[in-house]
C-alpha positions as CSV (number, residue, x, y, z in Angstrom):
1,X,131.4,194.1,99.7
2,X,129.4,192.5,96.7
3,X,129.4,188.5,96.7
4,X,129.3,187.2,92.6
5,X,126.9,184.9,92.3
6,X,127.2,181.4,90.2
7,X,126.3,182.0,86.5
8,X,124.6,178.7,86.4
9,X,122.7,176.9,89.1
10,X,121.8,173.2,88.9
11,X,118.2,172.6,90.0
12,X,116.9,169.3,92.0
13,X,115.5,168.1,88.4
14,X,119.0,168.3,87.2
15,X,121.1,167.0,89.9
16,X,118.6,163.8,89.6
17,X,119.3,163.7,85.6
18,X,123.0,163.7,85.9
19,X,122.7,161.1,88.7
20,X,120.9,159.0,86.9
21,X,122.8,159.6,83.5
22,X,125.9,158.7,85.7
23,X,124.3,155.4,87.6
24,X,123.0,154.1,83.9
25,X,126.5,155.0,82.5
26,X,127.5,152.4,85.1
27,X,125.1,149.7,85.4
28,X,126.4,148.6,81.6
29,X,128.3,145.9,82.3
30,X,131.5,146.2,80.1
31,X,131.2,142.7,78.6
32,X,128.1,144.0,76.8
33,X,129.1,147.5,75.7
34,X,130.7,146.8,72.4
35,X,128.9,143.4,71.0
36,X,129.2,145.4,67.7
37,X,132.5,146.3,67.3
38,X,135.4,144.1,65.4
39,X,137.6,143.6,67.9
40,X,141.7,144.8,67.8
41,X,144.5,142.3,67.5
42,X,146.6,141.1,70.1
43,X,150.4,140.8,69.7
44,X,151.9,137.5,69.4
45,X,154.2,138.4,72.7
46,X,150.7,139.3,74.4
47,X,149.2,136.1,73.4
48,X,152.3,134.2,74.5
49,X,152.3,136.0,78.1
50,X,149.0,135.2,78.9
51,X,149.0,131.5,78.0
52,X,152.2,131.0,80.2
53,X,150.2,132.7,83.0
54,X,147.9,130.5,82.0
55,X,149.2,127.0,81.5
56,X,152.5,127.8,83.6
57,X,155.4,125.5,83.2
58,X,154.2,123.2,80.8
59,X,153.4,125.5,78.2
60,X,157.3,125.6,76.5
61,X,155.9,125.1,72.9
62,X,153.7,127.7,73.3
63,X,155.4,130.4,71.6
64,X,156.2,128.3,68.4
65,X,152.5,127.1,68.2
66,X,151.1,130.7,68.1
67,X,154.0,131.8,65.6
68,X,153.5,129.2,63.4
69,X,149.4,130.1,63.3
70,X,149.6,133.8,63.0
71,X,151.9,133.1,59.8
72,X,148.9,130.9,58.5
73,X,145.9,133.5,59.9
74,X,146.9,136.5,61.4
75,X,146.9,138.1,64.6
76,X,144.3,136.5,66.9
77,X,141.8,139.4,67.8
78,X,140.0,137.3,70.4
79,X,141.4,134.6,73.1
80,X,139.5,132.5,75.3
81,X,141.0,131.1,78.4
82,X,139.0,128.1,79.9
83,X,138.6,124.2,81.3
84,X,137.0,121.4,79.5
85,X,136.4,117.6,79.9
86,X,136.1,115.0,77.1
87,X,135.4,111.3,76.5
88,X,135.5,109.1,73.4
89,X,135.4,105.5,72.3
90,X,134.8,106.2,68.3
91,X,132.0,108.5,69.2
92,X,132.5,111.0,71.9
93,X,131.6,114.3,73.8
94,X,133.3,117.4,74.6
95,X,132.1,120.0,77.4
96,X,133.8,123.5,78.0
97,X,133.3,127.0,79.6
98,X,135.7,130.1,79.9
99,X,136.0,133.8,79.0
100,X,136.5,135.2,75.6
101,X,139.2,138.6,76.1
102,X,139.2,141.0,73.6
103,X,141.4,144.4,73.6
104,X,138.2,146.8,72.9
105,X,135.1,145.1,72.9
106,X,135.4,143.6,76.3
107,X,135.3,140.3,77.5
108,X,132.7,137.3,77.5
109,X,131.7,134.4,79.1
110,X,131.4,131.3,76.3
111,X,130.7,127.7,77.0
112,X,131.6,124.9,74.3
113,X,130.2,121.9,73.7
114,X,130.2,119.2,70.7
115,X,130.0,115.5,69.5
116,X,133.1,113.7,67.6
117,X,133.4,110.8,65.6
118,X,136.8,108.8,64.5
119,X,139.5,106.4,65.8
120,X,139.6,108.2,69.0
121,X,139.5,106.8,72.5
122,X,140.4,107.9,76.1
123,X,139.5,110.5,78.3
124,X,141.0,113.6,79.5
125,X,140.2,117.2,80.9
126,X,142.3,120.3,80.0
127,X,142.9,124.0,80.6
128,X,142.5,125.3,76.9
129,X,142.9,128.6,75.9
130,X,141.5,129.6,72.0
131,X,142.7,131.7,70.3
132,X,140.6,133.5,67.4
133,X,141.3,134.7,64.1
134,X,139.3,137.2,62.0
135,X,136.1,137.7,64.6
136,X,134.0,140.7,63.2
137,X,131.8,140.9,66.3
138,X,131.8,139.5,69.6
139,X,128.6,138.0,69.7
140,X,129.8,136.1,66.3
141,X,131.7,133.7,68.5
142,X,128.5,131.9,68.9
143,X,128.2,129.7,66.3
144,X,129.3,126.1,65.3
145,X,133.1,125.5,64.6
146,X,134.3,122.1,62.5
147,X,137.4,120.4,61.9
148,X,140.0,117.5,62.8
149,X,141.1,117.3,66.0
150,X,144.1,115.0,66.3
151,X,145.1,113.8,70.2
152,X,148.7,112.3,70.9
153,X,149.1,113.2,74.6
154,X,149.4,110.8,77.6
155,X,149.6,112.5,81.2
156,X,149.9,115.5,80.2
157,X,150.9,117.6,77.0
158,X,150.2,120.8,74.7
159,X,148.3,120.1,71.4
160,X,147.1,122.8,69.1
161,X,143.9,122.0,66.7
162,X,142.0,124.2,63.8
163,X,138.3,124.8,63.8
164,X,136.9,127.1,61.7
165,X,133.2,128.3,60.7
166,X,133.5,130.5,57.2
167,X,136.4,133.2,57.9
168,X,136.5,132.7,61.6
169,X,139.4,130.6,62.9
170,X,139.5,129.3,66.3
171,X,142.0,127.5,67.4
172,X,142.2,125.5,70.9
173,X,145.3,124.9,72.6
174,X,144.8,122.5,75.2
175,X,147.3,121.2,78.3
176,X,145.6,118.7,80.2
177,X,145.6,115.2,82.2
178,X,144.1,111.9,81.6
179,X,144.8,109.0,78.2
180,X,143.6,110.4,75.0
181,X,145.0,108.9,71.4
182,X,143.4,109.1,68.2
183,X,141.7,111.4,65.4
184,X,138.6,112.7,65.2
185,X,135.8,114.8,63.3
186,X,133.8,116.8,64.7
187,X,132.5,120.3,65.7
188,X,132.4,122.7,68.9
189,X,128.9,125.2,69.8
190,X,129.8,128.2,71.7
191,X,126.7,129.0,73.4
192,X,126.0,132.1,76.3
193,X,124.7,129.7,78.8
194,X,125.7,125.9,79.8
195,X,123.5,123.0,77.9
196,X,123.9,119.6,78.1
197,X,122.9,119.4,74.2
198,X,126.0,118.6,72.5
199,X,123.8,119.3,69.2
């Protein structure tokens, strides 16, 4: 009885090469695999569903706010979930950290900080969801975004703000605890690592 031999036998070198290739592919972290790719857009329903899970029962006005932002800027192609703290008396500071999510380019840790000045006083701690519009690539989030920030909530609430850097628009949606009232002019600087320098 004849026994058929395999048409190709893998050498020890081939096995090591395949194993190394598989290990190398698995070692590449998903957040950094597609840094140069333009993220795909999220639907309004996806954003609202994730926001409701993130904010809980206090997110009653989220759907209306998201729809209003989408009518103006289209659909977000990234969003950030995180937390932040801020305080102000004429001049103020804000610090936060979270994770940026994209549909096709992984996720990224992000930190933000920035100064403000204006008719503004108080302190707050917030759960923050940021909608990101027109982001050309994941790395493009790491820059400064300026705008006018208006806050008028006392012991809770939900507020929307628009910040931009050229074509990229970031909409922070904040829900928190504290006492803060007023308006200010400032910016947020997004970084890859935590820093106490707001400038």
